[in-house]
NUFI-712349 format. One record per residue (C-alpha): residue in one letter; x, y, z. Coordinates in steps of 0.05 Angstrom, whole numbers, plus 5000, padded with zeros to 4 digits. Layout:
BEGIN
AXYZ
...
This chain:
BEGIN
M583573270397
K579372610380
T571972690381
K570972200448
S576472600493
I570773140497
I566872770555
F571172130557
S578272350575
G578372300652
L571572020654
L572371280668
L577071470736
A571971790762
S567071250757
L571670750782
G575571190828
A573071800846
A574871650920
T581471940918
T584672610920
S590972950919
C589373230990
E591372961051
D587773451091
M582173351052
L580872711067
S581272751146
V574472751167
D570872621229
D564372431203
E561471581203
L563471231139
H557070941105
T558370431056
T553070380993
N552770020930
L557370570899
A565370370884
P568470530930
Q563370370986
D563371091015
T559871660997
V562972131038
Y569972050998
Q565371930927
I563172740944
M570772930952
G572172640887
I568073140852
I570873680892
N577973450868
R575373360797
M571874140807
Q579674340831
S581674300755
L576074880731
V579075340774
D583975700734
R580475630665
T574076050708
L578476580724
V583076670664
L575776660611
G571477040656
E577177570672
L582177500611
R576377650557
A573778240596
D576279010605
L578079030676
V585578670656
D591378740620
L596978300596
D604578430600
P606178050534
T613178010551
V612577480618
A605177240593
K604776530568
T602376430496
S595476080527
L594176770562
Q595777170501
D590576710460
V585376850508
M585777530511
N585777620431
N578977170434
D583276690394
I582076040434
T582975400389
T580174710422
E587774620443
N588875210484
E589974990555
Y583775400587
N579174920538
Q579474340557
I572174190556
S573173460580
D574973710655
Y567973990662
Y565073360636
A569472950679
V564973380742
V558173160711
N560272430701
A562772450773
C555772730790
N552172240749
V555171630767
Y554171890846
L546372040833
S545471420790
Y548070950845
V547571240907
D541070900950
S536571480958
D532171060996
F536370911060
V533471151125
S536871261184
H533471571249
N527271701213
Q530272141153
K533771941093
H539972001109
F543772161039
E538872751025
K543673331037
E549772920991
I544772870940
Q541773570947
A548873820935
V551373320883
K544973620849
V547774300861
F554874150831
R552173850766
A547574470752
W553074970772
T557674570720
Y552674570666
L550875290679
E559675450678
L558774990611
A552775410583
K556376030594
T562975880563
Y560775440508
G553775660497
K550875030471
V554074370494
P551673590497
F547073440557
V547972850594
L544972540652
D547271820660
P554071630674
V558571490622
L562870910635
V565270570560
S568371000510
S563970810452
D558571120491
A561971730489
D562871670420
D555571750406
I553772330458
V558672820420
A556272530350
S549372620358
T546873400348
T539773220378
N542873210457
R546374000456
A541774470500
D543275200511
M542275680568
N535275670579
E534374940574
I540374760616
C537175290671
T530574980658
Y532374370671
F536174530742
I531474910764
N526674360760
D531073740784
L533274290840
L525374650867
P524473970908
Y529974170955
A527574910966
S521574921007
K525074411051
I529874501106
I535674221085
E542774391108
T549274351057
P552673741089
N558673901143
F564373301145
G567773691201
T572574081198
I578773921149
N583974321171
E585775071203
Y584175301141
Y577575021118
T569274821147
S567474291094
S561274681095
K563475171049
F565674690998
F558074660975
I553075190952
P547475310981
V540175020939
R536775670945
L542876080924
M543775590862
L536175730844
G536776410847
E542776440805
L538975950756
Y533276430746
L537676990739
W541876750679
R535376450646
G531877070652
S537077450620
F537776960568
T530176980551
Q528777730569
N522677400624
Q520577820676
S517477260711
D524277030718
F527577480754
V520977510799
E523276830810
A530876990820
C528677490876
R524876970908
Y530076600923
Y535977050933
H531077320993
D529576691024
Y537176451013
V539277061051
C534377141097
F533676391123
T532576361188
N538876341233
Q542976351177
E541877041153
V546677341107
T548278021116
T552378501071
G557378601132
T559979301147
S568679321123
S569779861070
S575580241060
T575280951083
W579281591091
D580982011151
R577782681163
R583183041125
F583082531062
R591182431085
N590481751100
V586881081065
N584880531124
E584280021084
G578979621114
Y575479331061
A576278551060
I573877951023
D576277511083
N570677141120
D566277391059
A565676721028
I559076311017
A562675700978
F569875550951
I573574980916
P578374760958
L585674780933
D592874320947
T597974910953
C604174580946
A605974470877
Y608473770875
D601873490915
G595673450863
T591473950834
W593874670847
S592475340817
E596575870787
I593376390795
Y596876740848
G602776680803
F598977100747
F597377660792
N602577680850
S610477780839
Q613477200868
F620976810856
E617576330817
N616476860761
S622677250774
Y617577690802
Y614877920735
V606977920739
P603277780676
V596377910689
I595178650713
P589479170718
S587379560664
K587180270650
R579080220641
V578579900710
R582780530746
E578380960699
L572580650728
S574680760798
Q576781420792
E570181630760
Q566481390828
I564882040881
Y567581880957
C563582141007
G565982171077
Y561282341129
F564882661201
E561982821269
E565983101316
L564083501384
G558283591352
N559683781278
R557783451225
D560883481154
T560183201090
L566383181047
Y567283020974
S573182700943
I572583090875
D573383730927
K580983470931
V585683660886
E592083350893
W592682630900
E598782280916
D595781690866
S590981620815
L588881040850
E586181410912
M581181790866
G574381610878
D572980820892
L578180580943
R576979790931
L582379850876
V587480140912
S586679710980
V588079010942
Y592079270887
D599379330926
R604979610886
S613279680908
Q619379710886
V625179390907
S632579770905
D637079520847
Q641579060882
Y637278460839
T639578300777
D636578380709
R632477750716
F628777990777
A623678390767
K624379160806
D617279280799
R612978880846
Q605578810842
H600578340894
I592678350886
M590478250956
K584577840939
Y589877260928
A595777440967
S591577471032
S588376751010
T594576321012
S597175951061
N604876111046
V608476711031
G615076420993
P617676230926
D612175760917
S605976070940
K599175800912
I591576030936
R587675510980
E580875590959
F576875940901
N571176340916
L565076100874
Y560176600921
R561477140954
K556877461001
N557578190965
I557577920902
I550077550909
W547678200937
L549178450887
H547277900836
F540278030876
A539978780864
E540378560792
A534178100796
L529978600837
N531479080791
R529478730721
A523778430760
G520579110768
F523179420840
P528379890828
E528280320885
T529779580930
A534779530886
F538080110892
A537380110966
I541779520968
L546579990932
K545780680973
Y542880331041
G542079721056
I536879321068
S532679321129
D526279481151
D526880221162
T531580261092
M524879961064
S519680481103
K524081061086
Y526781061010
V522580530978
S515380770957
T508480570969
A507480270899
E513679860900
R513379620970
A505479350954
A508479020899
L513478700939
Y508378400993
Q505478110936
V510677660921
G510277120965
T516476730984
Y517676031020
F519076231084
L517076941100
G511677131068
N515377691029
L519378040993
G518378551040
S521178081099
W526778351139
P527578081203
S528978781242
N533978451291
K537978061239
F538278691175
V539879271217
D544079911176
R547480471218
H541280791210
S535980371232
S531280571293
N533779891336
A541279991320
A542680301387
Q539879741428
P543779311467
N545378671429
V543378861365
A549578911327
V549479281253
T549878861190
M548379211126
Q550979641091
G550180021023
I555679580978
H557480220940
S559480421020
R565179821010
G570380320974
C566381000970
G565481281040
D557981361070
S554381221011
Y547881391050
Y549382121054
N552082120974
K548782700941
Y550782580875
Y549481800878
V541981780865
L536981580822
P534981980771
H529682590781
D525482800724
S523183450736
A516283300692
I515482800717
W515683030782
A512583730782
K506483590822
A509483180867
D514483600884
S508884220893
L505483720943
A511183600977
V512284270992
V505984491020
Y505683881060
D512484081092
S510684741109
L502984491139
N506683961181
A512084431211
R506284861243
Y502384261255
R508484041293
S509484781321
E503884891342
L502584251377
G509384421417
T505284971446
R499184621471
E496884561543
M496583771560
R492483601608
E491982811642
I483882601646
P482281991680
E481581271637
D474481251655
S473081951621
V476181941557
E469081721524
L467082451543
Y472182731496
D471082261434
G465782711413
I468183341424
V474983251387
Q473883781333
T471284311385
R475684341440
Y479183871459
I484483331426
P485182611459
N492982381452
I495481841492
Q502681791530
G505881221570
Y498580931577
K495681521607
Y489781891568
Y491282641558
V486683241520
Y490383881485
V486784471516
F484885031472
E482985771490
S477085811452
D472985401407
S475385781333
D482085631356
S480384861370
I476784911301
A482785181270
F487484731294
A482784201270
Q482584451208
L490484431209
I490183711220
Q485183551162
D489784031108
E495483641129
S491882891122
L488583131057
T494483401036
Y498882781049
S494282321014
A494582690953
L502082820954
N501681940963
T497681830901
E502582370863
R509582110884
N506081440862
A503581600803
A511581920782
Y514381380810
T509880940761
A513881310712
S520581350730
V521080630734
P523780520654
Q528281140678
Y530480790744
Q531380100713
A535480420663
A539980820709
L540080180754
E543179730706
Q549280180694
M550080270772
I549079580787
L554779400717
D560479850746
E559279610823
E559578860799
A565479110774
L569679500824
E567078930878
G568078360836
M574678540808
F580677980781
E574877540808
G572777230740
L566477500741
R566078080693
F566777780618
Y559577330651
D557378060686
L557578360614
M554077700575
R547977740623
Y547178520604
A548978400535
M543877800532
Y538478210564
H538678710525
N539078320458
D546278640441
P550178180412
D555878760403
Y555779010476
I561678630509
A566278740449
N564479510454
Q565779440527
V572379040524
A575279520465
R575880070515
R580479610562
K587080080546
G582680760572
A578781310548
G580981560474
Q583680780451
Y581180270416
D583379520430
T582579170367
R582778490408
A575078520424
D572978520355
A573877820353
L567277910405
K563078280352
G556277950335
G555177570398
K561377140388
W563476990456
Y563676140462
L569575690455
P569275270400
L567274500418
P573974010395
């Protein structure tokens, strides 16, 4: 490949004709067309041209992010050579999935737009193109982040490339290369001015029966969270994770646009006989790339045929779930909490001896998305009798038949972003809050019940742009099934622990817990026993006390004698005193209250000390728990290799990815294809 083709191939078209896309539906917009000095004279079409160029990145995003990792394997008898080379980590510059020019086509289209759009044009007292400028800047940031993840260090171009000689100069120069740190730093600074503004993503109206065009665009606060998460992983700088938490929080909590986990999940019935496959990623998308669904119209994706049996591939599927993803799923412990006629049972999958299928062991997300079947032998050997469908893609096609194609590719999903938020929280020093995302679902009640006062105090010190601190969770929007207002009329349950998506009622799961070091927690645990005893006595004695109503104007008479005979209380705006039989009885009760109060204070002090000492253990345990959860939730979506990459970067372990990928074939087997990744050799070669 010629040097200049890294950037220039197709870029002149981006600058001269970015208005054209290959799908008529995508061009049928209702928005008024506004002219600028761009060529062509329409910013809406210019942005759609950028999206059109992003379509070419879909298959390589999936292939490079999934096939190089450990959750899938290939059938070498049907997989094409380019896929096998990716899985073998033998990716040359000629491989169809190593076409860096397509990334720079997007970059250049963004650069052209930003260079020539009239950013000062005012309409109705506001800058008319501000939404679009923000959206294009986010597209450019996303594309450069993908370049850094894929190639490590790349040419950094911020001006339009209009002639091939400019492309030659850029590629030949060794001084304009940027790595992950430099790329993230530039785009963080580029996007920060938009973070504190109320700027919505563009919306060009309903494109067709499947699309609302607002989903074509990546929210700026989400993108900032991602940039800080990646920069923190690359530099091991804790402050970057704190900043990532700020922007994830402000994104999911943005007023009237709150992003909750939802409550969809796959569950067993009470007798552990039938799986209710309620887990879904439909309507979970935050942002996606729209695609053509006809093989004869422009840019379409091969992803459907990679994972799903269809006539086009003679029902032979090249990409299959690996033994490793099966084992990871089976390692999880499903917890079922059932209430029937006043009886409550907590049942665990480890108690089930006989299984109809190994896929039903542990987490149920794999069995919910991995559909297998067989057909009779009436077909010739040309067609496979064993059929496979990965429902994450089979359910997103506009037509099911010999020429099925996916109609969109998710860039970000709600539950994946919540897991990235948990990752940032854990590394920022807030492990209990991160764990709450996995086990309970975030709500005000969760924070008060399961996050220590020490961690909550630290969270309240971290200000955010819109809601004051990381402890702010609107109680009418972030509601788990155990929230105090969950039963209130017109208040919907919106949150659950992400682990509950496939592992039942993780809220009750006694096996899904943070480590508890008995030596560290000895004093706190001992005081907890004492406090529970005192509290039980207090509540028992309180329940036997006679209460006598007193006039409001007499309340002050009792204030000075609380410790002798009367304990004041307020119920329903009426005033009462507890009546004691004798002074000694009153004094004993007052002493009980004081003992309970002092014990609670000491217990809280010891718990905070034990928590502080436990944070490193919590963080280490959560690193693996979050990584496993990202695999179970994000399997087959092109995320796994990069999840492993963030972990390897953060822990400065250049062999980590190779060690994980070597387990692809299951426990006790070593996949030698992983050796090519050792020593941090994670990046594709530049042409």
